N, C-alpha and C positions, 0 to 999 in steps of 0.2 A: 609318139603321142600318148600311147597307153602308159608308158613308163612315167611321163610327166604327170599324168593324172594320178598315178599311184603315189608319186612323191608328194603332190599337193594334198592328197587325201591323208597321207600319213602326217604331214605337217599340221593339217587341220585337226587331226586327232590329238596330236601333241599339245596344240594350243588349247583345245577343249579340256584335255586332262589337267593342264597347268591351271586353267581357270577354275576347274572343279576343285582342285586342291586348295587354291587360294580362298574360294568361297567356304569350303569346309573349315579351313584354318581360321578364317574370320569369324565364322559362327562359333567355332570352338573357343576362340579367344574371348568372345563375349560371355560364353557359359562359364569358362574358367574364371573370368573376371568377377562374375556374380558370386562365385564360391570364395575367391580369394578375399573379397571385401570382408567377409564374415569369418574366414578361417585363418588367413595368413597375414594380411596387411594390418599394420605395418611391420609385424614381426617384432621379436624381442629387442632388435637394435633400433627400432623407431624410424620415423620418416626422416628426420634430420640428425637427431642425437640419441644417445642411449637413454631410454626412459629411466627416471629416478635419479639422474645425475644432479648433484648440487654443487655450486661453487659460491663461496662467500669472499667478497672483495673488500679490502680496506686499503685503498690506494691514495696517492697524493691528492687527486682531484675528486675522488668519489668513494662512497661505501655503499654496497648493495649486495643483494642475494639473488642468485639465479637458480631456478629449479626447472627441470625438464619433466613434462607430464608423461603419462603412460603411453601416449601416441608418439612421443619423441620430438616434441617442439616446446619452446618456452611459452607456456600458458597455463591457465587453470585446467583442471580436468574437464574434458568435453567428450560427449558421445560421438560416435561416427556419424550418426544421423543428426541433423540439425535440431537443436533444442528450442529454437525460436523461429519466427516466421521467415526471417531473412538472414542468410549466412554470407559473410564476406571472409575470404582468406587474404591476408596481407603478406605478400612475398617481397623480400628485400634483403638488404645486408645488415650490418651491425646497427645502423641507425633505426631500422625497423625492429630488430631484435631487442633494442633498448639497452645498448652497451653503456654501463656505468650508472644505470638507474634501476630501481625496482620495477617489477612488471607493471604495476598500476600507473607508473609515471611514463611508460613508453607511449609514443604518440598514437599508436594504433589502439591501445586500450583507452586512452583519453578520448579519442575519436568515438569509440564505442559508447562511452558514457555520454558524450555530447549528443549523439544521435538518439540515444534512449531518452535523454532529457527532452528531446523534441517529440517524444511519443512513439518512436519507432521500435518495433519488436525485433531487435537485431542482435547479432553476435559477430564479433570480429576475431578471427583466429590468427595468432601471431606466428607466421611462418618465416620470420626473419632468420638469416644465417650469416654470421660474421664472415667477411671476406668473399662472399658470393658476388657474382656479376651477372650480366645478361644471359650468358649461356646457361649458368646454373639456375637462374630464375626459371628458364624454360624447362629444365630438367625437373626442378621441384614441382612445377605445375603439372607436368606429365605424370608424376607420381601421386600427387595428393588430390588433384581435382577429381579423378574418377572415384576416389574413395570418400572424400569429404563432401562432395557434391555442393559446392557453394553456388550462390546466385550471382555473385560478383567476385572477380579476382582483381585486387588492387596490387599493382606492381610499383613499388616505391624505388625509383632510380636516383641514386646519388650521382648526379650528372657529371661532376668533375672526375670522380674516381671510377665510376662504372664505364665511362667512355674509354678509359685507359686499359681496361681489362684485355689481355691478349686472348686470341682465339684458342679453343681447346685442341688437344691432340686428336688426330684422326681416330675415329672409333668404328672399326669394321662391323660391330654389332648394332650400330645405330639404326640402319634400315629395318632390321628385324624388330628392335625394340619399338621403333616408331609404328610399324604395322601391326605387330602382335605383342604388345607390352605384357599382357597377362600370361601368355604362353611362355615368354622368356622368363618371367618371374617364377612360373611353376617349375621350369627346368632348373633354375637356380635353387629353388627350394629342394628339389629332388637330389641335387648334388650336395647340398649342405643341410641335410635334415638335422644333423647334430646341433647346428646353431639355432634352428627354429625350435628344436625340442628342449633347449636349455634356457635358463634364465640368468644371464650374466649379472654379476654383482655390480650394481650401479656405483659410480665413483662419487664420493662425497668429500670435498676438499674444504678445509677451513681457510680463513684469511691468511694464516701463517703458511699453510701449504701452498697457496697461490703465490704468495710473495717469494717463497723459496724456489718455486718453479721458475718465476721470472728472473731471480738472481742467477740461476744456473743457465737459463737461456741467454741472459745478457753476457755472461762470461764466454759462452760458445760463440755468440755473434761477434763479440769484440775480437776474439782470436781469428775469426775468419775474414775480418775486414781487409780490404786492399789498402796499400799505403795511402792512396788518394782519399779513400773513404775514412781512414783513420785520421787523416789531417783535418777533414771536415768535422769529424766527431770532436776532435780536440778543440775546435773553435767554438763549440757550443758552450753556453753559460755553465759555470761550475755547479750551481744548484740543480740544474737540469740533469747534468751528468751524475750527480749524487743520487737522485731518485732513480735513475736508470740502473745504477750499480746496486741499489738497495732493494730492487724489486718492486718499487712503488710506482712504476710507469711501464706501460706496455713496451718491452724492449724492441719488438719488431718495428715500432713507430720510428725510433731513431735509426734503426738499421735501414729502413726504407728511405728516410729523408736524406741521410748521408750517402746512400748508394745511388739515389735518383733525385737529386735536389731540384731538377727541372721537370719533374713528373707532371705538373699541372700547367706548364707554360704553353703547351700547344692547344689548350682549350680556349684561347683568346680569339681564335678565328675559325669560323665555320668552314672556310676553305681548307683548313689543315685537318679536318676531321672526317674526310671522305671515307676512309677505311672503317673508322669507328661507327659511322652511320650505317654502312653496309653490313657490318658484323652484327650490330644491334638490331637492325631490321630482320635479319635471319632469325635471331633469337626470339624476337617479338612474334614473328609469323608462327614459329613452333608453339609458342605460348598460346597464341590465339586459337590455333587448331585444337590444342588440348582442352581449352575452355569451351569452345563451340561444340565439341563432341558430347559434352555433358550439359549443354544448354546454358552455360554461364557467360556473362558479359565480362569485358576486360577494360580497365581504366588504368593508365599509367600516370603516376604522380611524380613530379620532380621534387627531390629534397635538396635544398640549397646547402652547399658547402659553406662553412663560415666565412672563408676569405672572399666569397662573392657578395656577401650581404651584410657583414658586420665588421666595423673597424677594429674592435678589440680582437676578434678572432683572426682578422687579417694580419695584425701585428704578431699575434702569438704563434701562428703557423711558421713565421720566419724564425722565431726563437728556437724552434725544434729542427730547423735545417732546410726547410723547403724555400724555394725561390718563388716569390709572388710579386706582382706589380700593381700599382694603383688602378690601372685600367680594369682589373678584375672586378672591382667594386661597382662597375657600371656595365660590364659585359654580359650579354645574354647568349653568347655563342654556344655554351654547353647545353643550355635549355633548348636552343634552336636545333641543335644536332639531335637531341632526343626526340623533339617534336617531329623532325623530318623522318626519323626512323618509324615513329608512330604512324605518320601519314602513309609511308610506304607499306606498312603492315595493315593499315586499315583499323587502327586502334585509337580510342579516345585519349587525349593528352590533357592533363590539367597541371597548372603551374601557379605557384604563389610567391615566386621570387621577388617581384616588385612590391608586393604587400609586406614581405619580410624585410625588405630594404627600408621600409618606413621606421624600422627599429634599428637602423644602422648604428646609432650611438648608444644603444641600450646594452649595458654590460651583463655578463652572466648568462647569456643564451647558449654559449658553447663552453665546455670545460677548458680551462686555461691551456693545458698542454695536450690533452687527449684528443681534441678535435671534435668529439661527439656532442650532440645536444645535451645540455643539462636538463633537469626536470622542467625548468622554465622554458627552455628552447623547445622541448617536446610539447609542452602545453600550448605555446604560441603556434607551432606548426599545426597541431590538431585543431585549434580554433580557426585557423585560416582555411583549412581544407574542409571543415565541417559543412559549410553551406554548399560547396561544390559537390560533395558526395551525397548530401541530402537531396540536391536537385537531380543527381544522376539516378537515385533510387526511386524518387517520386512516391507514389502510393503503395509500392510493392511491399514495404515493410510495415504496413499497418497491422496492428494486432488482429489475429484471426478471431472471429466471433464464434464461440462454441455453443 
């Protein structure tokens, strides 16, 4: 009996000791976080991209310039602390980044102007990252929300593509990063002080540099194609293959379409998207926790792929090798899957697909081959979501009276 009491006492002491360590670590993480915000974040490599990077593009479908600010994302220079009454961070993929258009034409910056025209003292920071998906949206939120301290996190989901993103590889460090993100960052800093103490030379590429890069990538991708993929590639229109070889079209686009021509076909039925809903729900829950820890709200916006809402875009996506069917122009399965994930995670969902479909026969909303919004498409999307976001914000963005 005495031995049992001793064992229980020892176990109790172990539990208390572990709890004490966790409490101390949690407090330490908060203290370190307060220091990191001013000293280390985001570091010379930036939040998403290397600060100061510039790319100039003169492609078949578009010409634009891309510049990365000192915090490491595509936007104008902004301070860590919000410069206006209300701050929004827009997280998404290349559609949010503004692929193929100048910054001022990206939908999130047009939305910013629309809301300011309504008298709102607001700023929207463009945290779009090409090729990102739900898992990375959560990772971005976990990194930037504690530092940028937004009032609202807008998550722009490209329903057709984002639902197809595969799950990430197992990450043994995730529990530590989730519980003590600032301490983990401090350890990383201590291990790589040389990186934080240096200022890497930002890359600046001309339009010719970017084309040459694409020419080399196209050669490599063509050599790596399987016989079946090469057969599909050979069936594409000659003018499209010519711009592929000349570096005037994103080469990964044709590599993707010829390698996975049925990529979007399972988005026609909600019943076929069970795994995608489950995976997206997990990502949204992580994202919501990251926002709530800093008192921010979360709204998920659905961005419509062209082949769901526009006949010209539906025809063009077939020209580059993807399989699509007429039912896609009336299907809401992809939006319903994202909405289901939002409901599971307890996050607001806003969709303008039906409103966008009223422009079904309007040309020029999507680039002919590139699939992304044109400036006109970005403008239309921003105009459609403006009243939804204005309603979400309410009076919170009224200018402060000094």
